[in-house]
N, C-alpha and C positions, 0 to 999 in steps of 0.2 A: 811129775810128768807121767801121764798114763801110757799104758802099752799101746792104746789106740793111736795116740799122738805120735809115739815113737815109730809105729808102723807107717803112718802117713809121711812123716819126715823122711824115713828111710826110702820110701817110694819116690819122693820128690828128688832126693839126692841121686838115686839110681837113674831116674829119667834125665836129670841134668847132665849126666856124663855122656849122654848120647849126642852126637854131633848135630843132628837135625832138629833137636828140641829147642823150643823157645817158650817162656812162660809169660803170660800177659793177663792183665786185669787190674782191679783196684787193690791197693795195698800189697803189691808184690815186691816193691822196693822199699816203700815207706810204711811204717806201722799204722795200724788202724783196725785190723780184724784178725781172726785166727788164721786166715790164709797166710798172712805175713809170717807168723811164727813157724809155719811148716816149711817155709822157703829160706830160712836163715843159712842153710848150708849150700844154697844155690848161688852161684856167682851173679852179681848184678848185671854183668855183660850178657847173661842168658835171659834177662827179664825186660819187659816193656811195661812201664807203669802207665795206666790209662785213667782218664776221668770217668765219672759215672755216665756212661752211655752204652748200655748193655747191648742194644741191637747192633750198633756200630762195632762193638768189641767182637761179637760173634761173627759178624760179616768179615771183619779183618782176619779173624781166625780161619774162616773158610778160605779166604784168599791166600793166606800163608800156606795152608794145607794143600791147596791146588797148585801152589808154586813149589812143592816138594819139601816144605818145612813140616815139622811135627809140633803144632802148638799144643800147649797145655793151658787152656783158657780158664781162668778162675773167677767164679761168681761166689761171693761170700755168703749169699743166702739163696735158697731155692726161690723165694719170693721175688728176688731181683731178676732171676732168669726169665720170669714171666714177661719182662720187658723185651726179651729177645726171641719170643715165640715165633715170630715171622721167619727169622733167620733159621731157627732150630727146625721147625716143622716143614716150612715151604722150601727151604734151600738146602741146609746141611743134610736133612733126612732124604731129600729127593734127588740129589746130584747124580748118584749112580743110575737112578731110574730114568731121569729125563735126558741123560747123555748116553744111554745104552751101554753103561759101564765104561765109557770112554774116560770119565773122570771118577776116581774112587779115592778121595782124600782121606787121610788118617789124622785123627786128633783125639785129645782127651779134653772133655768139658768137666771141670770140677765144680761141684756145687755142695753147699753145706745146708743141712737142716738145722736151724738155730735152736739153741737150748732154751728150755722153759724153767730150768733150775740151775743154780740157786736163784737167778733173777730171770723172770719171764720177759723176753724181749718184745712181746706183743704179737698180735696176729700177723702183722706185716713182716715178721722176721722168723717165725717158727713153724711155718707150714711145710708139710711133706707131700709132694705131688707125684711120688713114684708111680703109683697105680694109674693115675690120669695120664701121665706122660707116656707110659708104656703103651697105652691104648692109641695114642696119636702117632707114634713113630713106627716106621716100617723097616728101616735099615740101621738105625742107630742102636747099638747095644747099651742097655741100661744096667748098671751094676749097683745094687743096693748093699752098701758096705757096712752092714750091721755087725759082722763078725770080725773082730780085730785080727784074728788068726789068718784071715783070708785077704787082708788088705794088700800086702806087698805082692803076693802072687797074682791078685786081680789086676793091679797096676802093671805088672810085668806082662801079663797076657794082653792087656789093653794096648800096650805099646806094640806088641808083636802081631796082633791080629789084623792089622791093616784096615781098620774100620774107624768110624767115628764112634766114640765111647762116651757115655754120660756116667760119671762116677759120683754117686750120692754118698756123702760123708755125713757123720752125725757129730755136731759140735758138743753135744751133751756128753759124748764119750771122751772128749779131749780132757 
């Protein structure tokens, strides 16, 4: 088990101890991808398992956040988050702007850049869109979690900063 994985796992355990947090996505309760492995220390009562419907997932997360919850919404690949770009760019990123700061939901969007080694998952599973996403977003903070030493502190700050945060993890480092 790598230090990178341990830091992500520690971060998820820290977040799970907060009353208002809820984890949702594919393979949060049932095995199927690396996200699952990072959530094994999180109680199932804090998780909502979802089918593959990324746009709906992010829409649900926005709704939960607007209702006072703190969702940690998990996308196992950056490429899959592309299916939720409408919710990300036109809704989550613009809520504060279009409501004149009347609504300022907080959440964490977790996304993984898929590994190319030892087995290359292919073009639809291994892309990194950090630079492109940063250009599109005005209010969402994007965290590029390449340094394992900064993972826990980054997640802790993302919970405290009362913003919508996009946390980019690297499965190659797991």
